[in-house]
N, C-alpha and C positions, 0 to 999 in steps of 0.2 A: 331370722337374726334379731336378738333383744338389745337395745340400748336403754342405758339407765341414766338419769340426770337428776338434778335438784327440782326441775320443774317440767311439765309437759311439754312447753315449747322447745326447750333444749333437748328434750329426748327425741322429739319428732325431727329436729334440725340434725342431731347426730345420725339418727337412722337414715335420713333422707341423703346425708354425705356418703354413706356406704353404697348408695345405688350406683353411681358413676364409677367408684372404685372396682366394685366387682364386674361391672360391664366392660370396664377396660381390659379386663383379663381375658376377654373373648378373643379367641384365635392365638392365645400364647401357649407356650410349654414352660410349665413350672415342675421341677424335681421329676421329669420324665413323663409327666401327664400333661396331654394337650387339652386345653379349655376349649371345647367346640362352641358351646353356646351358654349364654348366661341371660336370663329373663327374670325380671322382678315380676312375680305373679300376684303378690299383694303389696301395695303401697304402703309406706309407714302409717300406723295408725295407734292412738294411745291405748295402752293395754296393761292396766294396773296389776301389779304383781302382790298377791294377798301376802306373800311370804316377806316383801319388802315394802310396807305401807309408806315408810319415810323417804321412798324414792319413786319418782316418776319412771315408767317404763314405755317404750314404743316398740313395736313389733313390725317387722316386714319379712315377706317370704320370697325366696328365690328358687328357680329351677335352673339346675347346672349341669351341663352334659360334658362329660370329660371322656377322653380316650387315651389309652396308653400311647406314648411317643414311640414312632418307628425308628428313630435315630439311635 
């Protein structure tokens, strides 16, 4: 997941804010899909985007396991 902001500190903060939001989806069902497991595999880090040098970018990686709902 990439987040963009005017500076690196804000980009990291925005990226870090996504972690608990995705983890809160664990064991829920959305649109017939059950979120079984959500794990942050790479914590947010500064990752400049050469196509957008005017913006700071932070990146984090997640592993998400989903299963179709049986309802």
